[in-house]
Steps between C-alpha positions, in 0.01 A plus 500: 500500500325381184347741250152364590554581867624847408183552299259413779706692756490806271122460476479496882336159540602181679419128488473530122667293229561644151422256219538716190566862400369643173556850361259621235684566170321833440325618814703595813350210696666216692292197605637282780347155545518409866367253752503480880788300643448138604447584865218739409349258245489216751276708726226647277289763674191705435582829334246689715570381855841332442383188684610155384248346259484190277566532126200526270665509154814628321619707209335846496732750328518845656710815461612775743669832433834534681739792552661632184857418399617825346281551194362146506160423645530173690222244541492181704313201357414177675272198481309497828286229653168556671429383854176405673494723810247399771415866554534665157431210265697441180754782459841556345784379723715756682832605343800663667529792259145645489188557703182313419305648211779749416643561157827634640778358715528592868810721446310687227204561734731615779676742265168662406401519868832663591463768228132571570530731806746731322396492138184536295330201339580646159872514578502141629312374194748667263811396696400134541314477167167385637143620463379795713220288647742216580671718762178516701448123473853430624462739793174332602669159487802612703284681754300186578821318585642792701186508710553139600878527558539821701301378800211674674516871415215576741672364810544750783294775336336733756455838328362523148364761258222438248421710193401471136680610183365538147675290235288555185220709358145407581512504880741207529678485834741290702474462878843545659613390849835619638694413816572826689800356686697351208357705213436184299200440280300220663207451266359635174171385343266622231198701612414738786219351703431319824559175315862590417573606860338180631727305262808654664379413850422147384861476382624648827300260715286552809783479753726754326202727435437508874867595550476814287541815712464784245338537159522825303256583222309780337136558580365220278226306675584182307832494687382620844209254524715196418782610732257544788366150444815302414756687715310615809817557706654738244475877532371639170693822420327734254753664271523878578558590133157368404332683789651830389400418142139469621530853637642619166203345320257667741679834446469460123129424540452825695699691235276368221188591698622854557605534135158383375326738739714793376416417139127483572514840672682656203828559689721409204821655638475309828411177314811538283721550805351197678541282190874563496547457875511121516878460542523795740249323726660157468868580538701504820506862629882496502507420126263774385615756245437873552212488251340206682534677837326803350220275378457353849480853643229581246305188601535592868336837443253408222369159609505397864354148453768397250775640721353313796515180294865573425577547869324172580716318250819653637398429861447134415850489350637621831337204675746273318805718554771355728395514864365305794169432670385859445424410139200293611362803687559707186310239297202517738502878481507480119204263499298743714594795275421313175162379636382854566667662196174500297701371203326181387810330352689548827203399713485172306878465529477551879251213523730275295806583711311463826399150392868419428646693796649188662682406179641853472600491867685172435695665217592795722591282800702237316639741236414256222404617151457344159810674363693174459211347308470808275873470428444136401215608272733745327749220434222279362389777261860536383523126429174511303609804297847360432363164383256666255219275612437134580314228319349364823452613857695194621805616304466847652464352848808281446708800389388707802572223753833411343615862521347617829430200724860457614572176312860394452623578146840331452692555180420233241727203549487126486148374548446277798246231412206465730543197726288195432352360816561130544385252759740256656411136487459334833738209554 
């Protein structure tokens, strides 16, 4: 095997001919002048769509960063023609060693993509000697190709979970859709509104939207309204955690009302006790300390309305404990008790829950929660924190999908050039 062939094999590219190799006398840089082989040159193609296209002109010099050779940074250089594509106009011709518009070879991009799920952007940029922002650009480029190669990720989906996760300060959110059966991330998009949920159902298509059987979500109306419209056959399951959180918020509202009333009446000792009772009221009774149990006993004797609010919160938690059909009867009993409790926060909560009773019943009947989606949100937050930020939302989205959408991530090896579609001549 010739030294030129060894060089291109070591770089992980094929259908490439080495014309000249230059090593900088001072800097640790090697420049390799290359060209596509004759078979590739005889069939010029558009760099965007890889379709055959007629030549437009010749001789545009370009450079790509390749994988390092020890301490040497390696660059490919080539004179490339332009082609006149019927769809994309005049563009640079496709080459076997790089994607269109990229400044790096395909093996270099694949190496970055392989490291990304297990390493921070800072570590990758130091290890491969590239800019921190370049990592995000490469991931975006690789993700676009992965999306087209790995087939239809939404095929056969019947049970999904929808939620939002914050990714930056200033009320910036991502809408996340997860497959309950496989645990894969199906979709992630910027924003949390009806528009973002509609965008997912547009991607899913009308026929597959009709095939959905279960959708889990929190109590957000921007999710529930779109699901009811776009997936009418799906049972919307309201996440129990958020329902219990509503009860915790109502309990805290009653506690603040009682505390303010005690202050106005000059009962400073009682106000001080109520101010420090927040965690005793919120915690699971089995996890209470002796001091917190004593505080609950004090509340039971000193303030009946607040203790009634605490019992309402705990009774609602029992609705979502493991059990059977009796939990629906327990929910109806709770609604009746909360409606006549004379505690305004719980009366309002009872109206809210009564309006969403069917969604809660679906969650109890089908035993479907948003726990899998919350787990996915935790992984997304870890990726964001480990990367120390992203220059663009598209780079963030590419990183999340590459790590969590179930894409194949083979070890970096020899790059397989994308096939150029040709048309046979009729004889």
